C-alpha positions as CSV (number, residue, x, y, z in Angstrom):
1,X,32.4,4.5,-11.0
2,X,29.2,3.7,-13.3
3,X,26.7,4.4,-10.6
4,X,24.2,5.9,-13.1
5,X,23.8,2.2,-14.9
6,X,22.9,0.8,-11.8
7,X,18.8,0.8,-10.9
8,X,17.9,3.0,-8.4
9,X,15.7,1.7,-5.6
10,X,12.2,3.2,-5.7
11,X,9.8,4.1,-3.1
12,X,7.1,1.3,-3.3
13,X,3.8,3.3,-3.7
14,X,0.4,1.8,-4.1
15,X,-1.9,3.6,-6.4
16,X,-5.1,2.3,-4.4
17,X,-4.0,3.5,-0.9
18,X,-3.1,6.9,-2.5
19,X,-6.6,7.5,-3.6
20,X,-8.5,6.4,-0.6
21,X,-10.3,8.9,1.3
22,X,-9.6,8.0,4.7
23,X,-7.4,9.4,7.7
24,X,-5.4,6.9,7.5
25,X,-1.6,6.6,6.0
26,X,-0.6,4.1,3.1
27,X,0.5,1.8,5.3
28,X,-2.4,1.8,7.5
29,X,-4.7,1.4,4.6
30,X,-2.6,-1.7,3.2
31,X,-3.0,-2.9,6.9
32,X,-6.4,-2.7,6.9
33,X,-6.9,-3.9,3.4
34,X,-5.2,-6.9,4.8
35,X,-7.3,-7.4,8.1
36,X,-10.7,-6.4,7.5
37,X,-11.6,-9.2,5.2
38,X,-11.4,-11.6,8.3
39,X,-14.1,-9.3,10.2
40,X,-17.4,-10.2,9.9
41,X,-20.0,-7.6,8.1
42,X,-21.0,-6.1,11.3
43,X,-17.7,-5.4,12.4
44,X,-16.4,-4.0,9.1
45,X,-19.7,-1.4,9.3
46,X,-18.8,-0.3,12.7
47,X,-14.9,0.2,11.8
48,X,-16.0,2.4,8.4
49,X,-18.3,4.2,10.9
50,X,-15.7,4.9,13.4
51,X,-12.9,6.4,10.2
52,X,-15.6,8.1,8.9
53,X,-16.4,10.0,12.3
54,X,-12.7,10.3,12.8
55,X,-11.8,14.0,13.2
56,X,-8.1,14.4,13.9
57,X,-4.5,14.0,12.7
58,X,-3.4,11.2,10.0
59,X,-3.2,7.9,11.5
60,X,0.0,6.5,11.0
61,X,0.3,3.8,13.8
62,X,-1.9,1.5,15.5
63,X,-1.6,3.4,18.4
64,X,-3.3,6.4,17.3
65,X,-6.1,4.4,16.0
66,X,-9.6,5.1,17.9
67,X,-10.3,2.7,20.6
68,X,-13.4,0.8,19.3
69,X,-11.5,0.0,16.1
70,X,-8.3,-1.6,18.2
71,X,-10.9,-3.1,20.1
72,X,-12.8,-4.7,17.0
73,X,-9.7,-5.8,15.3
74,X,-7.8,-6.9,18.7
75,X,-4.8,-4.7,18.4
């Protein structure tokens, strides 16, 4: 009866992920934010270059990542 008093669940939005200029979905940006610090600087640079060179639809899953990135991140 008093549903308007209940707190409505809100979709979690990460502001930092919203303002990145990558071909990744918000979920994938958050995944990369967790995984990239574990790579050394040379591997991170290769991942960044591969993302910059990527020309395709938005990446929403690990299977959609370029082969080079999957190999580097051991996915």
